[in-house]
C-alpha positions, 0 to 999 in steps of 0.5 A: 303323677296320679295313685295308679301310676306310682303304683303301676311304676311301683309295683305297689297297689294303691291300697298300700300307697294308702297305707304308707300315706295313712301311717306317715311314711309319704307325706307333705313332700311326695304327696299333693291333693288337688282342689277335687281333694284327688292325691298328687304325686311328686316325683318325691314320693318314687323314691321314698317309696324305692327306700320303703321297699328297701328297708322291708327288702331288709325285714324291718317291720312298720315300726322300724321303717317309721323309725329309719324314715325320721331319722332319713329325713332329720340326720338324727342318725350319726355315722357310728350310731347307722353301724350299730344298728345295721350291725344289731339287723345283721345280728338279727338275721343271723339268728332267723338264718340260723332257725330257718337252716334248722327247720329246713334240717327238720323237714329234710330228715321228714322227707327222706323218712318218709319215703324211706317209710315206702321203700324201705321200712328197716332204714326208716326204723334205723333212722326212728332208732338213732333219733330216739337214741341221739335225744335220749327217748 
């Protein structure tokens, strides 16, 4: 299939698919060059792109993707090594989740404070005083 067909099927742009090829995520198993130098994508490219999107969906970086796909292609990791990688990824996501929860708490506090400035300035000042007290200002 041609690149635009593959892009439409996968919800990607041709540029993204060419980038994956340039980075080595797609190779000769997935892409063949025709005599006119056009790319012709094998059905295996669909599965490969689904795998890439799945790992991107759990926050994998380009470097991680390269390692994961290389290991996947060569069966380089034992099941225990994969389990350990999954556990590390879960810990990483939990840390990020905690950071996002903290950011949301801060933004919600700021929103409440700003709304109170309009509606009830005394309550807003009490909120600010409580914050200063907690932070030892």
